[in-house]
KOLKOLRO-561458 format. One record per residue: residue number from 1; z, x, y of N, C-alpha, C in turn; residue in three letters. Coordinates in Angstrom, 2 decimals, decimal comma. Each point is the difference from the previous one (the first is absolute). Example, Ala and Ser with C-alpha at 12.3 -4.5 7.8 and 13.67 -1.06 7.14 Angstrom:
// residues 2
n n_z n_x n_y ca_z ca_x ca_y c_z c_x c_y res
1 7,80 13,19 -5,69 0,00 -0,89 1,19 0,00 0,90 1,20 ALA
2 -0,72 -0,35 1,05 0,06 0,82 1,19 0,73 -0,77 1,09 SER
This chain:
// residues 117
n n_z n_x n_y ca_z ca_x ca_y c_z c_x c_y res
1 108,04 76,45 67,62 1,29 0,01 -0,65 0,92 1,12 0,47 LEU
2 -0,50 1,18 0,30 0,93 1,05 0,47 0,71 -0,40 1,30 PRO
3 -0,72 -0,67 0,88 0,61 -0,46 1,25 1,07 -1,05 -0,26 LYS
4 -0,30 -0,90 -0,93 0,99 -1,02 -0,38 1,20 0,63 -0,68 MET
5 -0,23 0,97 -0,86 1,11 0,66 -0,69 0,92 0,67 1,01 GLN
6 -0,59 0,69 0,96 0,80 0,68 1,02 0,81 -1,01 0,82 GLU
7 -0,62 -1,08 0,41 0,70 -1,03 0,76 1,09 -0,66 -0,85 ALA
8 -0,32 -0,29 -1,26 0,99 -0,60 -0,90 1,22 0,90 -0,12 PHE
9 -0,23 1,30 -0,22 1,11 0,95 -0,12 0,87 -0,02 1,24 ASP
10 -0,64 -0,05 1,16 0,75 -0,02 1,26 0,88 -1,23 0,12 GLY
11 -0,57 -1,16 -0,31 0,78 -1,23 0,08 1,08 -0,05 -1,07 TYR
12 -0,35 0,37 -1,22 0,95 -0,08 -1,11 1,18 0,94 0,22 PHE
13 -0,26 1,15 0,58 1,08 0,96 0,25 0,97 -0,48 1,07 ASN
14 -0,39 -1,00 0,79 0,93 -0,57 0,98 1,13 -0,77 -0,67 MET
15 -0,21 -0,39 -1,25 1,03 -0,70 -0,77 0,79 1,04 -0,77 PHE
16 1,06 0,50 0,61 0,74 1,14 -0,52 0,71 -0,28 -1,32 GLU
17 0,30 -1,25 -0,28 0,77 -0,30 -1,22 -0,89 -0,27 -1,20 THR
18 -1,30 0,07 0,18 -0,93 -0,30 -1,10 -0,05 1,15 -0,99 CYS
19 -0,67 -0,26 -1,08 -0,20 1,03 -1,01 -0,70 1,20 0,65 ILE
20 0,27 1,15 -0,50 -0,62 1,20 0,53 -1,13 0,46 -0,88 ARG
21 -0,51 -0,89 -0,80 -1,15 0,33 -0,84 -1,25 0,02 0,85 ASN
22 -0,99 0,71 -0,46 -1,27 0,03 0,69 -0,75 -1,29 -0,31 MET
23 -0,44 -0,69 1,04 -0,76 -1,23 -0,18 -1,47 0,28 0,27 CYS
24 -0,86 -0,71 -0,72 -1,43 0,21 0,12 -0,71 -1,32 0,26 PHE
25 -0,94 0,03 0,92 -0,83 -1,16 0,30 -1,29 0,16 -0,80 VAL
26 -0,28 -0,98 -0,85 -1,19 0,04 -0,84 -1,22 -0,58 0,69 GLY
27 -1,16 0,16 -0,61 -1,25 -0,46 0,62 -0,07 -1,51 0,15 LYS
28 0,80 -0,74 -0,77 0,06 -1,46 0,13 1,18 -0,42 0,88 ASN
29 0,54 0,95 0,76 1,17 -0,18 0,86 1,25 -0,35 -0,79 LEU
30 0,00 0,39 -1,28 1,20 -0,15 -0,80 0,90 1,20 0,26 ASP
31 1,26 -0,17 -0,24 0,96 1,06 0,26 0,70 0,35 -1,31 ILE
32 0,17 1,29 -0,22 0,77 0,45 -1,15 0,90 1,14 0,46 SER
33 1,06 0,21 -0,74 0,95 1,06 0,34 0,17 0,92 -1,19 ALA
34 0,12 1,28 0,28 0,20 0,96 -1,08 1,48 0,07 -0,32 GLU
35 0,31 -0,16 -1,26 1,39 0,08 -0,44 0,02 0,66 -1,37 GLN
36 0,75 1,06 -0,11 0,11 0,76 -1,25 -1,37 0,45 -0,50 ALA
37 -0,87 0,39 0,91 -1,31 0,51 -0,36 -1,03 -1,05 -0,35 GLY
38 0,36 -1,28 0,12 -0,95 -1,08 -0,33 -0,15 -0,92 1,20 LYS
39 -1,19 -0,59 0,12 -0,23 -0,97 1,05 0,54 -1,36 -0,44 LEU
40 0,70 -0,64 0,90 0,62 -1,29 -0,29 -0,48 -1,01 1,04 ARG
41 -0,51 -1,14 -0,44 -0,48 -1,04 0,91 1,17 -0,60 0,77 ALA
42 -0,29 -0,49 1,20 1,10 -0,54 0,80 0,57 -1,29 -0,59 ILE
43 -0,73 -0,62 -0,90 0,50 -1,24 -0,62 1,29 0,24 -0,78 SER
44 0,29 1,24 -0,36 1,21 0,29 -0,76 1,21 0,29 0,89 SER
45 -0,19 -0,03 1,31 1,10 0,22 0,93 0,59 -1,32 0,48 TYR
46 1,12 0,07 0,70 0,66 -1,20 0,51 -0,89 -0,70 1,03 SER
47 0,24 -1,28 0,20 -0,82 -0,76 0,95 0,16 0,56 1,42 SER
48 1,18 0,49 0,34 0,20 0,59 1,33 -0,83 1,25 0,19 GLY
49 0,02 0,89 -0,98 -0,78 1,23 0,09 -1,49 -0,29 0,00 LEU
50 -0,42 -0,97 -0,79 -1,42 -0,40 0,01 -0,38 -0,52 1,38 ARG
51 0,88 -0,79 0,63 -0,29 -0,50 1,35 -0,16 1,14 0,99 ASP
52 0,85 1,01 -0,11 -0,10 1,15 0,90 -1,32 0,72 -0,22 ILE
53 -0,37 0,24 -1,26 -1,26 0,68 -0,29 -1,19 -0,82 0,49 MET
54 0,03 -1,29 -0,22 -1,11 -0,86 0,44 -0,06 -0,08 1,53 GLU
55 1,14 0,00 0,65 0,06 0,04 1,46 -0,68 1,29 0,50 PHE
56 0,35 1,11 -0,63 -0,57 1,30 0,40 -1,49 0,07 -0,27 CYS
57 -0,46 -0,57 -1,11 -1,44 0,04 -0,30 -0,77 -0,84 1,01 ILE
58 0,55 -1,12 0,42 -0,68 -0,83 1,00 -0,10 0,73 1,33 ARG
59 1,08 0,65 0,41 -0,03 0,75 1,25 -0,98 1,16 -0,08 LEU
60 -0,05 0,67 -1,15 -0,93 1,13 -0,14 -1,45 -0,48 -0,02 SER
61 -0,24 -1,17 -0,55 -1,36 -0,57 0,02 -0,41 -0,32 1,43 LEU
62 0,89 -0,57 0,76 -0,28 -0,29 1,41 -0,32 1,29 0,75 ILE
63 0,81 1,02 -0,23 -0,21 1,28 0,67 -1,34 0,62 -0,38 GLU
64 -0,39 -0,12 -1,25 -1,26 0,59 -0,46 -1,21 -0,77 0,52 ALA
65 0,10 -1,32 0,08 -1,14 -0,82 0,40 -0,21 -0,07 1,51 LEU
66 1,08 0,01 0,75 -0,09 -0,23 1,44 0,46 1,22 0,77 PHE
67 -0,77 1,07 -0,09 0,40 1,25 0,63 -0,14 -0,02 1,51 THR
68 -0,97 -0,73 0,51 -0,23 0,02 1,44 0,08 -1,39 0,62 ASP
69 0,66 -0,93 -0,67 0,10 -1,37 0,51 1,47 -0,39 0,11 LYS
70 0,27 -0,87 0,94 1,34 -0,57 0,11 0,07 -1,21 -0,92 THR
71 1,01 -0,02 -0,85 0,13 -1,08 -0,96 1,37 -0,67 0,14 VAL
72 0,10 -1,17 -0,60 1,31 -0,63 -0,11 0,19 -0,45 -1,44 PHE
73 1,24 -0,10 -0,39 0,35 -0,35 -1,37 0,98 -1,16 0,04 VAL
74 -0,25 -0,99 -0,83 0,93 -1,12 -0,14 0,77 0,19 -1,29 ILE
75 1,32 0,03 0,10 0,86 0,17 -1,17 0,91 -1,22 -0,11 MET
76 -0,10 -0,69 -1,12 0,81 -1,18 -0,24 1,09 0,32 -1,01 ASP
77 1,16 0,33 0,51 1,18 0,32 -0,81 -0,29 0,99 -1,12 ASP
78 -0,47 1,19 0,35 -0,41 0,96 -1,04 1,15 0,69 -0,73 PRO
79 1,24 -0,20 0,45 1,11 0,78 -0,55 1,02 -0,84 -0,77 PHE
80 -0,42 -1,11 -0,56 0,95 -0,90 -0,67 0,65 0,62 -1,24 VAL
81 -0,65 0,94 -0,64 0,55 0,59 -1,22 0,78 1,30 0,23 ASN
82 0,16 0,38 1,27 0,68 1,26 0,29 1,50 -0,20 0,18 LEU
83 0,76 1,00 -0,40 1,44 -0,04 0,26 0,23 0,33 1,48 ASP
84 1,24 -0,06 0,43 0,31 0,20 1,43 -0,41 1,36 0,51 ASP
85 0,21 1,04 -0,79 -0,34 1,37 0,42 -1,51 0,13 0,21 VAL
86 -0,78 -0,45 -0,97 -1,45 0,12 0,11 -0,58 -0,96 1,03 ASN
87 0,64 -1,16 0,20 -0,44 -0,89 1,07 0,16 0,68 1,34 THR
88 1,13 0,65 0,19 0,23 0,74 1,24 -1,04 1,10 0,19 SER
89 -0,30 0,73 -1,06 -1,02 1,03 0,07 -1,37 -0,60 0,31 LEU
90 -0,32 -1,12 -0,64 -1,30 -0,64 0,23 -0,13 -0,45 1,46 ALA
91 1,06 -0,55 0,55 -0,05 -0,42 1,40 -0,14 1,21 0,93 LEU
92 0,61 1,11 -0,38 -0,15 1,24 0,77 -1,45 0,50 -0,06 SER
93 -0,61 -0,09 -1,18 -1,41 0,39 -0,15 -0,87 -0,90 0,86 VAL
94 0,26 -1,30 -0,02 -0,76 -0,92 0,85 0,09 0,37 1,47 LEU
95 1,20 0,36 0,42 0,18 0,39 1,40 -0,83 1,25 0,33 GLU
96 -0,01 0,96 -0,90 -0,76 1,23 0,23 -1,51 -0,27 0,06 LYS
97 -0,50 -0,81 -0,94 -1,45 -0,21 -0,03 -0,46 -0,98 1,07 ILE
98 0,93 -0,75 0,57 -0,40 -0,95 1,04 -0,48 0,70 1,27 SER
99 0,20 1,30 0,08 -0,51 0,77 1,13 -1,52 0,10 -0,05 ALA
100 -0,58 -0,10 -1,22 -1,46 0,13 -0,10 -0,67 -1,23 -0,60 LYS
101 0,77 -0,89 -0,61 -0,54 -1,22 -0,59 0,81 -1,18 0,52 ILE
102 -0,66 -1,01 0,51 0,71 -1,19 0,42 0,40 -0,79 -1,25 GLN
103 1,26 -0,38 -0,07 0,51 -0,67 -1,19 0,56 -1,37 0,38 ILE
104 -0,46 -1,01 -0,72 0,58 -1,34 0,09 0,84 -0,14 -1,26 VAL
105 1,31 -0,01 0,18 0,94 0,02 -1,11 0,76 -1,32 -0,05 TYR
106 -0,08 -0,69 -1,13 0,69 -1,28 -0,15 1,00 0,10 -1,14 MET
107 1,16 -0,59 0,21 1,01 -0,06 -1,05 0,82 -1,26 0,18 THR
108 0,59 -0,48 -1,08 0,87 -1,17 0,07 1,45 0,39 -0,26 CYS
109 0,27 1,29 -0,08 1,34 0,48 -0,29 0,57 0,78 1,18 SER
110 1,17 -0,36 0,44 0,65 0,70 1,11 0,25 1,46 -0,33 LYS
111 0,22 0,31 -1,27 0,30 1,39 -0,39 -1,22 0,91 0,11 SER
112 -1,19 -0,57 0,10 -1,23 0,81 0,09 -0,64 -0,06 1,37 ARG
113 0,76 -0,42 1,00 -0,51 -0,01 1,37 0,27 1,37 0,61 ILE
114 -1,02 0,65 0,55 0,22 1,31 0,61 0,94 -0,11 1,20 PRO
115 0,77 1,07 0,26 0,90 0,01 1,15 -0,79 -0,08 1,30 GLU
116 -1,11 0,73 0,05 -0,88 -0,02 1,18 -1,14 -0,95 -0,28 LYS
117 -0,13 -1,01 0,81 -1,12 -0,94 -0,17 -0,77 -0,13 1,28 VAL
């Protein structure tokens, strides 16, 4: 879990417009965020923010499990609930991580097609 937490923090911090609360990865791979001194489950956040957190947890799980292997990830329209700003950030994150993880990215929306393909 410490390795996943570190990876999650790295990915989550790439989304500059997200909440600045501390997020925690639990032993069941659940995510909670500290707000006003209390832990809050991600189910209480917007669907877009939950998608970002779940995206980050999946990437951190991949990083923790496959430390010395080349992997690929298939993503089927993972950003449907994001606004334009966060979609742009998510596509930027995909571009950054594609240097170490091969990504098969599918979308049916022209607005979510990366500039570089």
